[in-house]
C-alpha positions, 0 to 999 in steps of 0.5 A: 423651066418646062421649056428648058427641060424640053430643049434638053430632051430634044438635044439628048435625043439628037445626040443619041440618034447620031450614035451607033445603036450599040454605043451610047457614049456622050462626051463629058461636059456636053450636058452641062454646056447645054444646060448652061445655054438653056439657062442663058436663053431662059434669062434672055427670054425673061429679060425680053418679057420684062422689057416688053411689059415695061414698054407696054406700061410706058405706052399706056401711061403716055396714052393716059397723059395724052388723053388727060391733056386733050380733055383739058385742052378741049374743056378750056377751048369750050370755056373760051369759045362757047358761050354758056346758055342763058336761062330765062329769068323765073317769074316772081310770084306776086300776090294780087294787091289787096283792094278795099275790104273784101276785094282783090285787084286783078288785071287792074280791076277791083273785084269782090271776093265772095264765099260759096254762101253769102247774104244778098240784099234785094232792094225791090223785095226789101229783104236780105236773103241767104244766097248760094254762089254757083259758078256753074249756073248761067243766070241767077234765080230767086224763089217764087210761088204761084207764078202767073203771067199777065199783060199791062200796057201791052207788055208782059208782066208776072205776078208771084208770091215770095215767102220769107225763109225765116219768118214764113211771111209771104208777100205778092210782087209784080214785075215786068218780064224781060224774057222767058227761058226754057229749062229742060227737065233732067228726068223727062223730055218736058221743059219748064218756062221760067220768067226772067225779071230784073231786080236790084241787088247788093252783094258785098260792095257791089250794088246793081241791077241784074236778071233773075229767073223765077222758080220754086226753090222751096225744096232747096237750102237757099232761096237765092242763087247767084250765077255767072251773069252777076259773078262775071267780071265783078267777083272772085269766088273762094269756095273754101269760105262762107259769108266773107263779103260785107253787106253794106246796108242797114238791114237785119239778116234773116 
């Protein structure tokens, strides 16, 4: 409507400019004809605008249809020609097979299961003692007092006293020295020389000879320490339990 009024104003201005300054005569019906033409032009412009909007809408619809068709064809092509990846099968978790009483079969070998504390039988001392299981210790050890070296038949031996942790009875034993180890002290730069002897032990279903260092363990809770030299390849440690390995000897627990 604003556009039509603008054209009408311009037309009237042109007509007025063509007339003499003293005469303002406009032929009858001129304004009506101009208004009619402007209405027709306005309707034509509106029609063209609607046609343009319809054309744009049609183009967008066609584009969406083409896009969906292309996506569908591309998807079908991928499904037909591209093989989906094959995921490797997930390993099945299988609990280790149970062996005999208190054992597990790992790597084809039957291993004794022990807790953080067990009972051990020392055949050479003929006694059952409480033992601490320590995977951080290299060599096993046993409580010994009054340790003295001596020589017998040209070989080094050691004499020591053993005190029973429950009864308090003491006994003196003599064993040949296998080797001597030096243990550094944590507080000073000094070191302690400890003799290593061999003792026959039984722990759970395992019975064999192993090395033990002799040292005063009277200030500790366990007179025997079982280290890696015994645990390695023979036992599995369950630190959440205690006294789970059966002791297959006819002895009385101290």
